[in-house]
PDB file of N, CA, C and O in Angstrom:
ATOM      1  N   MET A   1     -14.182  62.368 -68.011  1.00  0.00           N
ATOM      2  CA  MET A   1     -14.347  63.681 -67.691  1.00  0.00           C
ATOM      3  C   MET A   1     -13.600  64.474 -68.897  1.00  0.00           C
ATOM      4  O   MET A   1     -12.513  64.104 -69.340  1.00  0.00           O
ATOM      5  N   ARG A   2     -14.234  65.488 -69.327  1.00  0.00           N
ATOM      6  CA  ARG A   2     -13.812  66.430 -70.244  1.00  0.00           C
ATOM      7  C   ARG A   2     -13.464  67.815 -69.663  1.00  0.00           C
ATOM      8  O   ARG A   2     -14.237  68.415 -68.916  1.00  0.00           O
ATOM      9  N   TYR A   3     -12.310  68.275 -70.029  1.00  0.00           N
ATOM     10  CA  TYR A   3     -11.810  69.544 -69.420  1.00  0.00           C
ATOM     11  C   TYR A   3     -11.956  70.677 -70.460  1.00  0.00           C
ATOM     12  O   TYR A   3     -12.042  70.485 -71.673  1.00  0.00           O
ATOM     13  N   ASP A   4     -11.972  71.860 -69.858  1.00  0.00           N
ATOM     14  CA  ASP A   4     -12.214  73.089 -70.709  1.00  0.00           C
ATOM     15  C   ASP A   4     -10.786  73.396 -71.611  1.00  0.00           C
ATOM     16  O   ASP A   4     -10.819  73.798 -72.774  1.00  0.00           O
ATOM     17  N   LEU A   5      -9.669  73.157 -70.929  1.00  0.00           N
ATOM     18  CA  LEU A   5      -8.384  73.497 -71.604  1.00  0.00           C
ATOM     19  C   LEU A   5      -7.446  72.484 -71.241  1.00  0.00           C
ATOM     20  O   LEU A   5      -7.514  71.993 -70.114  1.00  0.00           O
ATOM     21  N   GLY A   6      -6.517  72.085 -72.116  1.00  0.00           N
ATOM     22  CA  GLY A   6      -5.398  71.287 -71.938  1.00  0.00           C
ATOM     23  C   GLY A   6      -4.114  71.912 -72.379  1.00  0.00           C
ATOM     24  O   GLY A   6      -3.942  72.224 -73.557  1.00  0.00           O
ATOM     25  N   ILE A   7      -3.215  72.098 -71.463  1.00  0.00           N
ATOM     26  CA  ILE A   7      -1.969  72.711 -71.840  1.00  0.00           C
ATOM     27  C   ILE A   7      -0.929  71.617 -71.874  1.00  0.00           C
ATOM     28  O   ILE A   7      -0.502  71.062 -70.862  1.00  0.00           O
ATOM     29  N   MET A   8      -0.573  71.359 -73.044  1.00  0.00           N
ATOM     30  CA  MET A   8       0.134  70.016 -73.226  1.00  0.00           C
ATOM     31  C   MET A   8       1.750  70.121 -73.413  1.00  0.00           C
ATOM     32  O   MET A   8       2.250  70.903 -74.222  1.00  0.00           O
ATOM     33  N   GLY A   9       2.446  69.330 -72.655  1.00  0.00           N
ATOM     34  CA  GLY A   9       3.825  69.020 -72.861  1.00  0.00           C
ATOM     35  C   GLY A   9       4.708  70.101 -72.507  1.00  0.00           C
ATOM     36  O   GLY A   9       5.740  70.307 -73.145  1.00  0.00           O
ATOM     37  N   GLY A  10       4.309  70.892 -71.393  1.00  0.00           N
ATOM     38  CA  GLY A  10       5.221  71.955 -70.811  1.00  0.00           C
ATOM     39  C   GLY A  10       6.077  71.333 -69.745  1.00  0.00           C
ATOM     40  O   GLY A  10       5.851  70.226 -69.255  1.00  0.00           O
ATOM     41  N   LEU A  11       7.051  72.102 -69.429  1.00  0.00           N
ATOM     42  CA  LEU A  11       7.867  71.751 -68.215  1.00  0.00           C
ATOM     43  C   LEU A  11       7.159  72.433 -67.001  1.00  0.00           C
ATOM     44  O   LEU A  11       7.151  73.654 -66.841  1.00  0.00           O
ATOM     45  N   VAL A  12       6.604  71.594 -66.216  1.00  0.00           N
ATOM     46  CA  VAL A  12       5.621  72.213 -65.230  1.00  0.00           C
ATOM     47  C   VAL A  12       6.385  72.260 -63.839  1.00  0.00           C
ATOM     48  O   VAL A  12       6.928  71.302 -63.290  1.00  0.00           O
ATOM     49  N   LEU A  13       6.319  73.560 -63.382  1.00  0.00           N
ATOM     50  CA  LEU A  13       6.842  73.924 -62.022  1.00  0.00           C
ATOM     51  C   LEU A  13       5.638  74.006 -61.075  1.00  0.00           C
ATOM     52  O   LEU A  13       4.916  74.998 -61.172  1.00  0.00           O
ATOM     53  N   ASP A  14       5.381  73.162 -60.266  1.00  0.00           N
ATOM     54  CA  ASP A  14       4.114  73.117 -59.474  1.00  0.00           C
ATOM     55  C   ASP A  14       4.153  73.977 -58.132  1.00  0.00           C
ATOM     56  O   ASP A  14       3.145  74.051 -57.429  1.00  0.00           O
ATOM     57  N   GLY A  15       5.261  74.582 -57.813  1.00  0.00           N
ATOM     58  CA  GLY A  15       5.398  75.371 -56.586  1.00  0.00           C
ATOM     59  C   GLY A  15       5.402  74.508 -55.247  1.00  0.00           C
ATOM     60  O   GLY A  15       5.297  75.074 -54.159  1.00  0.00           O
ATOM     61  N   LEU A  16       5.516  73.242 -55.343  1.00  0.00           N
ATOM     62  CA  LEU A  16       5.637  72.582 -54.130  1.00  0.00           C
ATOM     63  C   LEU A  16       7.063  72.055 -53.837  1.00  0.00           C
ATOM     64  O   LEU A  16       7.289  71.305 -52.887  1.00  0.00           O
ATOM     65  N   GLY A  17       8.047  72.498 -54.728  1.00  0.00           N
ATOM     66  CA  GLY A  17       9.395  72.114 -54.396  1.00  0.00           C
ATOM     67  C   GLY A  17       9.878  70.891 -55.030  1.00  0.00           C
ATOM     68  O   GLY A  17      11.027  70.505 -54.816  1.00  0.00           O
ATOM     69  N   LYS A  18       8.989  70.181 -55.883  1.00  0.00           N
ATOM     70  CA  LYS A  18       9.426  68.999 -56.599  1.00  0.00           C
ATOM     71  C   LYS A  18      10.350  69.434 -57.837  1.00  0.00           C
ATOM     72  O   LYS A  18      10.407  70.597 -58.235  1.00  0.00           O
ATOM     73  N   GLN A  19      11.044  68.400 -58.385  1.00  0.00           N
ATOM     74  CA  GLN A  19      11.734  68.806 -59.599  1.00  0.00           C
ATOM     75  C   GLN A  19      10.888  69.012 -60.766  1.00  0.00           C
ATOM     76  O   GLN A  19       9.996  68.184 -60.949  1.00  0.00           O
ATOM     77  N   PRO A  20      11.021  69.995 -61.602  1.00  0.00           N
ATOM     78  CA  PRO A  20      10.117  70.235 -62.849  1.00  0.00           C
ATOM     79  C   PRO A  20      10.043  68.938 -63.615  1.00  0.00           C
ATOM     80  O   PRO A  20      10.958  68.120 -63.709  1.00  0.00           O
ATOM     81  N   ALA A  21       8.783  68.847 -64.177  1.00  0.00           N
ATOM     82  CA  ALA A  21       8.530  67.579 -65.016  1.00  0.00           C
ATOM     83  C   ALA A  21       7.637  67.945 -66.139  1.00  0.00           C
ATOM     84  O   ALA A  21       6.695  68.731 -66.047  1.00  0.00           O
ATOM     85  N   ARG A  22       8.034  67.269 -67.283  1.00  0.00           N
ATOM     86  CA  ARG A  22       7.076  67.508 -68.523  1.00  0.00           C
ATOM     87  C   ARG A  22       5.786  66.873 -68.187  1.00  0.00           C
ATOM     88  O   ARG A  22       5.719  65.685 -67.872  1.00  0.00           O
ATOM     89  N   SER A  23       4.695  67.707 -68.255  1.00  0.00           N
ATOM     90  CA  SER A  23       3.388  67.198 -67.931  1.00  0.00           C
ATOM     91  C   SER A  23       2.353  67.902 -68.795  1.00  0.00           C
ATOM     92  O   SER A  23       2.698  68.788 -69.578  1.00  0.00           O
ATOM     93  N   ASN A  24       1.004  67.492 -68.653  1.00  0.00           N
ATOM     94  CA  ASN A  24      -0.015  68.066 -69.243  1.00  0.00           C
ATOM     95  C   ASN A  24      -0.735  68.714 -68.160  1.00  0.00           C
ATOM     96  O   ASN A  24      -0.778  68.059 -67.118  1.00  0.00           O
ATOM     97  N   VAL A  25      -1.335  69.895 -68.162  1.00  0.00           N
ATOM     98  CA  VAL A  25      -2.197  70.695 -67.160  1.00  0.00           C
ATOM     99  C   VAL A  25      -3.540  70.769 -67.861  1.00  0.00           C
ATOM    100  O   VAL A  25      -3.675  71.098 -69.040  1.00  0.00           O
ATOM    101  N   TYR A  26      -4.493  70.443 -67.057  1.00  0.00           N
ATOM    102  CA  TYR A  26      -5.913  70.495 -67.397  1.00  0.00           C
ATOM    103  C   TYR A  26      -6.674  71.308 -66.668  1.00  0.00           C
ATOM    104  O   TYR A  26      -6.711  71.142 -65.449  1.00  0.00           O
ATOM    105  N   VAL A  27      -7.395  72.305 -67.267  1.00  0.00           N
ATOM    106  CA  VAL A  27      -8.156  73.371 -66.460  1.00  0.00           C
ATOM    107  C   VAL A  27      -9.662  73.142 -66.745  1.00  0.00           C
ATOM    108  O   VAL A  27     -10.074  72.899 -67.880  1.00  0.00           O
ATOM    109  N   SER A  28     -10.507  73.237 -65.592  1.00  0.00           N
ATOM    110  CA  SER A  28     -11.925  73.217 -65.642  1.00  0.00           C
ATOM    111  C   SER A  28     -12.367  74.553 -65.011  1.00  0.00           C
ATOM    112  O   SER A  28     -12.104  74.801 -63.835  1.00  0.00           O
ATOM    113  N   GLY A  29     -13.093  75.479 -65.865  1.00  0.00           N
ATOM    114  CA  GLY A  29     -13.528  76.661 -65.366  1.00  0.00           C
ATOM    115  C   GLY A  29     -12.285  77.533 -65.022  1.00  0.00           C
ATOM    116  O   GLY A  29     -11.458  77.751 -65.907  1.00  0.00           O
ATOM    117  N   GLU A  30     -12.127  78.023 -63.811  1.00  0.00           N
ATOM    118  CA  GLU A  30     -11.118  78.840 -63.483  1.00  0.00           C
ATOM    119  C   GLU A  30     -10.037  78.084 -62.562  1.00  0.00           C
ATOM    120  O   GLU A  30      -9.199  78.717 -61.920  1.00  0.00           O
ATOM    121  N   ARG A  31     -10.115  76.776 -62.549  1.00  0.00           N
ATOM    122  CA  ARG A  31      -9.305  76.063 -61.611  1.00  0.00           C
ATOM    123  C   ARG A  31      -8.395  74.979 -62.448  1.00  0.00           C
ATOM    124  O   ARG A  31      -8.893  74.416 -63.422  1.00  0.00           O
ATOM    125  N   VAL A  32      -7.104  74.716 -62.054  1.00  0.00           N
ATOM    126  CA  VAL A  32      -6.455  73.593 -62.457  1.00  0.00           C
ATOM    127  C   VAL A  32      -6.985  72.372 -61.890  1.00  0.00           C
ATOM    128  O   VAL A  32      -6.983  72.195 -60.672  1.00  0.00           O
ATOM    129  N   ALA A  33      -7.433  71.526 -62.702  1.00  0.00           N
ATOM    130  CA  ALA A  33      -8.168  70.299 -62.376  1.00  0.00           C
ATOM    131  C   ALA A  33      -7.291  69.045 -62.321  1.00  0.00           C
ATOM    132  O   ALA A  33      -7.609  68.117 -61.577  1.00  0.00           O
ATOM    133  N   CYS A  34      -6.214  68.992 -63.076  1.00  0.00           N
ATOM    134  CA  CYS A  34      -5.468  67.785 -63.123  1.00  0.00           C
ATOM    135  C   CYS A  34      -4.137  68.248 -63.855  1.00  0.00           C
ATOM    136  O   CYS A  34      -4.047  69.060 -64.775  1.00  0.00           O
ATOM    137  N   ILE A  35      -3.135  67.542 -63.231  1.00  0.00           N
ATOM    138  CA  ILE A  35      -1.670  67.681 -63.783  1.00  0.00           C
ATOM    139  C   ILE A  35      -1.281  66.216 -63.933  1.00  0.00           C
ATOM    140  O   ILE A  35      -1.129  65.513 -62.934  1.00  0.00           O
ATOM    141  N   CYS A  36      -1.104  65.708 -65.269  1.00  0.00           N
ATOM    142  CA  CYS A  36      -0.511  64.379 -65.391  1.00  0.00           C
ATOM    143  C   CYS A  36       0.426  64.341 -66.536  1.00  0.00           C
ATOM    144  O   CYS A  36       0.344  65.129 -67.478  1.00  0.00           O
ATOM    145  N   SER A  37       1.309  63.421 -66.439  1.00  0.00           N
ATOM    146  CA  SER A  37       2.352  63.148 -67.536  1.00  0.00           C
ATOM    147  C   SER A  37       2.181  61.878 -68.293  1.00  0.00           C
ATOM    148  O   SER A  37       2.894  61.623 -69.264  1.00  0.00           O
ATOM    149  N   ASP A  38       1.150  60.990 -67.822  1.00  0.00           N
ATOM    150  CA  ASP A  38       1.079  59.754 -68.494  1.00  0.00           C
ATOM    151  C   ASP A  38       0.060  59.648 -69.277  1.00  0.00           C
ATOM    152  O   ASP A  38      -0.099  58.532 -69.772  1.00  0.00           O
ATOM    153  N   ALA A  39      -0.859  60.645 -69.612  1.00  0.00           N
ATOM    154  CA  ALA A  39      -2.039  60.445 -70.398  1.00  0.00           C
ATOM    155  C   ALA A  39      -2.344  61.764 -71.072  1.00  0.00           C
ATOM    156  O   ALA A  39      -1.853  62.802 -70.628  1.00  0.00           O
ATOM    157  N   GLU A  40      -3.219  61.760 -72.237  1.00  0.00           N
ATOM    158  CA  GLU A  40      -3.790  62.827 -73.000  1.00  0.00           C
ATOM    159  C   GLU A  40      -5.260  62.670 -72.654  1.00  0.00           C
ATOM    160  O   GLU A  40      -5.847  61.701 -73.136  1.00  0.00           O
ATOM    161  N   LEU A  41      -5.871  63.452 -71.931  1.00  0.00           N
ATOM    162  CA  LEU A  41      -7.203  63.502 -71.646  1.00  0.00           C
ATOM    163  C   LEU A  41      -8.005  64.478 -72.514  1.00  0.00           C
ATOM    164  O   LEU A  41      -7.488  65.429 -73.101  1.00  0.00           O
ATOM    165  N   ALA A  42      -9.373  64.155 -72.551  1.00  0.00           N
ATOM    166  CA  ALA A  42     -10.166  64.972 -73.477  1.00  0.00           C
ATOM    167  C   ALA A  42     -10.319  66.488 -72.899  1.00  0.00           C
ATOM    168  O   ALA A  42     -10.610  66.786 -71.741  1.00  0.00           O
ATOM    169  N   ALA A  43     -10.069  67.322 -73.916  1.00  0.00           N
ATOM    170  CA  ALA A  43     -10.259  68.844 -73.565  1.00  0.00           C
ATOM    171  C   ALA A  43     -10.940  69.557 -74.784  1.00  0.00           C
ATOM    172  O   ALA A  43     -10.749  69.193 -75.944  1.00  0.00           O
ATOM    173  N   ASP A  44     -11.716  70.558 -74.443  1.00  0.00           N
ATOM    174  CA  ASP A  44     -12.396  71.339 -75.532  1.00  0.00           C
ATOM    175  C   ASP A  44     -11.403  72.042 -76.430  1.00  0.00           C
ATOM    176  O   ASP A  44     -11.556  72.177 -77.644  1.00  0.00           O
ATOM    177  N   GLU A  45     -10.337  72.493 -75.702  1.00  0.00           N
ATOM    178  CA  GLU A  45      -9.359  73.300 -76.339  1.00  0.00           C
ATOM    179  C   GLU A  45      -7.903  72.833 -75.881  1.00  0.00           C
ATOM    180  O   GLU A  45      -7.742  72.623 -74.679  1.00  0.00           O
ATOM    181  N   THR A  46      -6.977  72.681 -76.638  1.00  0.00           N
ATOM    182  CA  THR A  46      -5.703  72.300 -76.376  1.00  0.00           C
ATOM    183  C   THR A  46      -4.668  73.290 -76.856  1.00  0.00           C
ATOM    184  O   THR A  46      -4.834  73.787 -77.970  1.00  0.00           O
ATOM    185  N   ILE A  47      -3.660  73.615 -76.163  1.00  0.00           N
ATOM    186  CA  ILE A  47      -2.522  74.373 -76.622  1.00  0.00           C
ATOM    187  C   ILE A  47      -1.247  73.635 -76.297  1.00  0.00           C
ATOM    188  O   ILE A  47      -1.198  72.900 -75.311  1.00  0.00           O
ATOM    189  N   SER A  48      -0.198  73.813 -77.111  1.00  0.00           N
ATOM    190  CA  SER A  48       1.103  73.149 -76.992  1.00  0.00           C
ATOM    191  C   SER A  48       1.954  74.145 -76.115  1.00  0.00           C
ATOM    192  O   SER A  48       2.034  75.348 -76.363  1.00  0.00           O
ATOM    193  N   ALA A  49       2.584  73.511 -75.059  1.00  0.00           N
ATOM    194  CA  ALA A  49       3.519  74.210 -74.334  1.00  0.00           C
ATOM    195  C   ALA A  49       4.875  73.629 -74.479  1.00  0.00           C
ATOM    196  O   ALA A  49       5.743  73.819 -73.627  1.00  0.00           O
ATOM    197  N   GLU A  50       5.077  72.886 -75.606  1.00  0.00           N
ATOM    198  CA  GLU A  50       6.501  72.311 -75.917  1.00  0.00           C
ATOM    199  C   GLU A  50       7.480  73.436 -75.907  1.00  0.00           C
ATOM    200  O   GLU A  50       7.321  74.480 -76.539  1.00  0.00           O
ATOM    201  N   GLY A  51       8.547  73.145 -75.116  1.00  0.00           N
ATOM    202  CA  GLY A  51       9.626  74.133 -75.036  1.00  0.00           C
ATOM    203  C   GLY A  51       9.421  75.319 -74.148  1.00  0.00           C
ATOM    204  O   GLY A  51      10.241  76.230 -74.032  1.00  0.00           O
ATOM    205  N   LEU A  52       8.194  75.244 -73.487  1.00  0.00           N
ATOM    206  CA  LEU A  52       7.887  76.343 -72.567  1.00  0.00           C
ATOM    207  C   LEU A  52       7.750  75.816 -71.092  1.00  0.00           C
ATOM    208  O   LEU A  52       7.671  74.613 -70.845  1.00  0.00           O
ATOM    209  N   VAL A  53       7.728  76.815 -70.110  1.00  0.00           N
ATOM    210  CA  VAL A  53       7.484  76.368 -68.727  1.00  0.00           C
ATOM    211  C   VAL A  53       6.121  76.767 -68.281  1.00  0.00           C
ATOM    212  O   VAL A  53       5.700  77.902 -68.509  1.00  0.00           O
ATOM    213  N   VAL A  54       5.417  75.868 -67.652  1.00  0.00           N
ATOM    214  CA  VAL A  54       4.148  76.144 -67.172  1.00  0.00           C
ATOM    215  C   VAL A  54       4.141  76.098 -65.594  1.00  0.00           C
ATOM    216  O   VAL A  54       4.574  75.166 -64.915  1.00  0.00           O
ATOM    217  N   ALA A  55       3.572  77.274 -65.129  1.00  0.00           N
ATOM    218  CA  ALA A  55       3.650  77.392 -63.636  1.00  0.00           C
ATOM    219  C   ALA A  55       2.213  77.627 -63.103  1.00  0.00           C
ATOM    220  O   ALA A  55       1.818  78.760 -62.828  1.00  0.00           O
ATOM    221  N   PRO A  56       1.463  76.545 -62.971  1.00  0.00           N
ATOM    222  CA  PRO A  56       0.087  76.738 -62.556  1.00  0.00           C
ATOM    223  C   PRO A  56      -0.199  77.332 -61.228  1.00  0.00           C
ATOM    224  O   PRO A  56      -1.314  77.796 -60.988  1.00  0.00           O
ATOM    225  N   GLY A  57       0.787  77.340 -60.330  1.00  0.00           N
ATOM    226  CA  GLY A  57       0.807  77.926 -59.099  1.00  0.00           C
ATOM    227  C   GLY A  57       0.745  79.442 -58.925  1.00  0.00           C
ATOM    228  O   GLY A  57       0.335  80.025 -57.921  1.00  0.00           O
ATOM    229  N   PHE A  58       1.197  79.983 -60.016  1.00  0.00           N
ATOM    230  CA  PHE A  58       1.212  81.527 -60.105  1.00  0.00           C
ATOM    231  C   PHE A  58      -0.195  82.075 -60.462  1.00  0.00           C
ATOM    232  O   PHE A  58      -0.582  81.933 -61.622  1.00  0.00           O
ATOM    233  N   ILE A  59      -0.921  82.639 -59.627  1.00  0.00           N
ATOM    234  CA  ILE A  59      -2.183  82.959 -59.713  1.00  0.00           C
ATOM    235  C   ILE A  59      -2.218  84.494 -60.171  1.00  0.00           C
ATOM    236  O   ILE A  59      -2.621  84.794 -61.295  1.00  0.00           O
ATOM    237  N   ASP A  60      -1.830  85.339 -59.358  1.00  0.00           N
ATOM    238  CA  ASP A  60      -1.651  86.750 -59.530  1.00  0.00           C
ATOM    239  C   ASP A  60      -0.308  87.270 -59.077  1.00  0.00           C
ATOM    240  O   ASP A  60      -0.047  87.511 -57.898  1.00  0.00           O
ATOM    241  N   THR A  61       0.512  87.426 -60.069  1.00  0.00           N
ATOM    242  CA  THR A  61       1.851  87.831 -59.752  1.00  0.00           C
ATOM    243  C   THR A  61       1.835  89.447 -59.506  1.00  0.00           C
ATOM    244  O   THR A  61       2.839  89.946 -58.998  1.00  0.00           O
ATOM    245  N   HIS A  62       0.844  90.190 -59.814  1.00  0.00           N
ATOM    246  CA  HIS A  62       0.795  91.604 -59.519  1.00  0.00           C
ATOM    247  C   HIS A  62       0.083  91.755 -58.165  1.00  0.00           C
ATOM    248  O   HIS A  62      -1.050  91.301 -58.006  1.00  0.00           O
ATOM    249  N   SER A  63       0.741  92.385 -57.205  1.00  0.00           N
ATOM    250  CA  SER A  63       0.083  92.640 -55.929  1.00  0.00           C
ATOM    251  C   SER A  63       0.669  93.937 -55.399  1.00  0.00           C
ATOM    252  O   SER A  63       1.586  94.499 -55.998  1.00  0.00           O
ATOM    253  N   HIS A  64       0.173  94.385 -54.342  1.00  0.00           N
ATOM    254  CA  HIS A  64       0.634  95.558 -53.646  1.00  0.00           C
ATOM    255  C   HIS A  64       1.295  95.081 -52.259  1.00  0.00           C
ATOM    256  O   HIS A  64       1.181  95.803 -51.269  1.00  0.00           O
ATOM    257  N   SER A  65       1.866  94.072 -52.207  1.00  0.00           N
ATOM    258  CA  SER A  65       2.429  93.628 -51.004  1.00  0.00           C
ATOM    259  C   SER A  65       4.048  93.661 -50.946  1.00  0.00           C
ATOM    260  O   SER A  65       4.700  92.746 -50.443  1.00  0.00           O
ATOM    261  N   ASP A  66       4.522  94.622 -51.420  1.00  0.00           N
ATOM    262  CA  ASP A  66       6.038  94.939 -51.522  1.00  0.00           C
ATOM    263  C   ASP A  66       6.642  94.815 -50.189  1.00  0.00           C
ATOM    264  O   ASP A  66       7.731  94.262 -50.029  1.00  0.00           O
ATOM    265  N   LEU A  67       5.889  95.368 -49.140  1.00  0.00           N
ATOM    266  CA  LEU A  67       6.569  95.532 -47.781  1.00  0.00           C
ATOM    267  C   LEU A  67       6.850  94.195 -47.143  1.00  0.00           C
ATOM    268  O   LEU A  67       7.553  94.138 -46.134  1.00  0.00           O
ATOM    269  N   LEU A  68       6.284  93.031 -47.736  1.00  0.00           N
ATOM    270  CA  LEU A  68       6.507  91.738 -47.303  1.00  0.00           C
ATOM    271  C   LEU A  68       8.100  91.502 -47.318  1.00  0.00           C
ATOM    272  O   LEU A  68       8.670  90.913 -46.400  1.00  0.00           O
ATOM    273  N   LEU A  69       8.708  91.973 -48.349  1.00  0.00           N
ATOM    274  CA  LEU A  69      10.219  91.794 -48.411  1.00  0.00           C
ATOM    275  C   LEU A  69      10.983  92.150 -47.249  1.00  0.00           C
ATOM    276  O   LEU A  69      12.028  91.555 -46.985  1.00  0.00           O
ATOM    277  N   PHE A  70      10.486  93.177 -46.462  1.00  0.00           N
ATOM    278  CA  PHE A  70      11.290  93.418 -45.242  1.00  0.00           C
ATOM    279  C   PHE A  70      11.159  92.431 -44.193  1.00  0.00           C
ATOM    280  O   PHE A  70      12.122  92.199 -43.462  1.00  0.00           O
ATOM    281  N   SER A  71       9.887  91.735 -44.029  1.00  0.00           N
ATOM    282  CA  SER A  71       9.851  90.661 -43.066  1.00  0.00           C
ATOM    283  C   SER A  71      10.237  89.345 -43.510  1.00  0.00           C
ATOM    284  O   SER A  71      10.574  88.481 -42.700  1.00  0.00           O
ATOM    285  N   ASP A  72      10.202  89.126 -44.885  1.00  0.00           N
ATOM    286  CA  ASP A  72      10.553  87.821 -45.484  1.00  0.00           C
ATOM    287  C   ASP A  72      11.324  88.050 -46.754  1.00  0.00           C
ATOM    288  O   ASP A  72      10.721  88.010 -47.827  1.00  0.00           O
ATOM    289  N   PRO A  73      12.587  88.283 -46.708  1.00  0.00           N
ATOM    290  CA  PRO A  73      13.379  88.620 -47.880  1.00  0.00           C
ATOM    291  C   PRO A  73      13.349  87.634 -48.958  1.00  0.00           C
ATOM    292  O   PRO A  73      13.571  87.982 -50.118  1.00  0.00           O
ATOM    293  N   LEU A  74      13.088  86.422 -48.644  1.00  0.00           N
ATOM    294  CA  LEU A  74      12.959  85.279 -49.743  1.00  0.00           C
ATOM    295  C   LEU A  74      11.547  85.335 -50.445  1.00  0.00           C
ATOM    296  O   LEU A  74      11.397  84.860 -51.571  1.00  0.00           O
ATOM    297  N   ALA A  75      10.625  85.866 -49.823  1.00  0.00           N
ATOM    298  CA  ALA A  75       9.151  85.998 -50.214  1.00  0.00           C
ATOM    299  C   ALA A  75       8.714  84.697 -50.758  1.00  0.00           C
ATOM    300  O   ALA A  75       8.149  84.670 -51.851  1.00  0.00           O
ATOM    301  N   LYS A  76       8.945  83.519 -50.026  1.00  0.00           N
ATOM    302  CA  LYS A  76       8.519  82.253 -50.497  1.00  0.00           C
ATOM    303  C   LYS A  76       7.009  82.287 -50.766  1.00  0.00           C
ATOM    304  O   LYS A  76       6.589  81.646 -51.730  1.00  0.00           O
ATOM    305  N   SER A  77       6.153  82.985 -49.993  1.00  0.00           N
ATOM    306  CA  SER A  77       4.917  82.894 -50.297  1.00  0.00           C
ATOM    307  C   SER A  77       4.340  83.501 -51.553  1.00  0.00           C
ATOM    308  O   SER A  77       3.184  83.276 -51.912  1.00  0.00           O
ATOM    309  N   LYS A  78       5.110  84.214 -52.155  1.00  0.00           N
ATOM    310  CA  LYS A  78       4.894  84.795 -53.489  1.00  0.00           C
ATOM    311  C   LYS A  78       5.222  83.922 -54.613  1.00  0.00           C
ATOM    312  O   LYS A  78       4.709  84.127 -55.713  1.00  0.00           O
ATOM    313  N   ILE A  79       6.049  82.953 -54.413  1.00  0.00           N
ATOM    314  CA  ILE A  79       6.451  82.109 -55.511  1.00  0.00           C
ATOM    315  C   ILE A  79       6.221  80.702 -55.350  1.00  0.00           C
ATOM    316  O   ILE A  79       6.556  79.922 -56.242  1.00  0.00           O
ATOM    317  N   ALA A  80       5.654  80.291 -54.240  1.00  0.00           N
ATOM    318  CA  ALA A  80       5.457  78.890 -54.101  1.00  0.00           C
ATOM    319  C   ALA A  80       4.188  78.684 -53.200  1.00  0.00           C
ATOM    320  O   ALA A  80       3.726  79.532 -52.436  1.00  0.00           O
ATOM    321  N   GLN A  81       3.695  77.409 -53.415  1.00  0.00           N
ATOM    322  CA  GLN A  81       2.392  77.004 -52.591  1.00  0.00           C
ATOM    323  C   GLN A  81       2.782  76.354 -51.314  1.00  0.00           C
ATOM    324  O   GLN A  81       2.469  75.203 -51.011  1.00  0.00           O
ATOM    325  N   VAL A  82       3.484  77.164 -50.585  1.00  0.00           N
ATOM    326  CA  VAL A  82       3.885  76.556 -49.132  1.00  0.00           C
ATOM    327  C   VAL A  82       3.496  77.368 -48.142  1.00  0.00           C
ATOM    328  O   VAL A  82       3.368  78.569 -48.382  1.00  0.00           O
ATOM    329  N   ASP A  83       3.239  76.848 -46.842  1.00  0.00           N
ATOM    330  CA  ASP A  83       2.860  77.522 -45.656  1.00  0.00           C
ATOM    331  C   ASP A  83       4.183  77.858 -44.752  1.00  0.00           C
ATOM    332  O   ASP A  83       4.258  77.414 -43.606  1.00  0.00           O
ATOM    333  N   GLU A  84       5.095  78.564 -45.246  1.00  0.00           N
ATOM    334  CA  GLU A  84       6.155  79.002 -44.469  1.00  0.00           C
ATOM    335  C   GLU A  84       6.099  80.327 -44.238  1.00  0.00           C
ATOM    336  O   GLU A  84       6.971  80.873 -43.561  1.00  0.00           O
TER     337      GLU A  84
END
């Protein structure tokens, strides 16, 4: 399979609570299609993320849900892909 974009060698924070790991993130269309640390896969375009953090779980950090902080001061649903 060939991907549209490969983001290579960044420190990936996946939003699932796992330890950050140096990985490659591959995108097809508008979706993250693959995150892997053990292979370089084919991509139409690649960019280096060496020395950077990649957080593919952050879709839209701008929203108008500020009142959420009153009911959930930690706002976990804003920063992680968890159902808490």
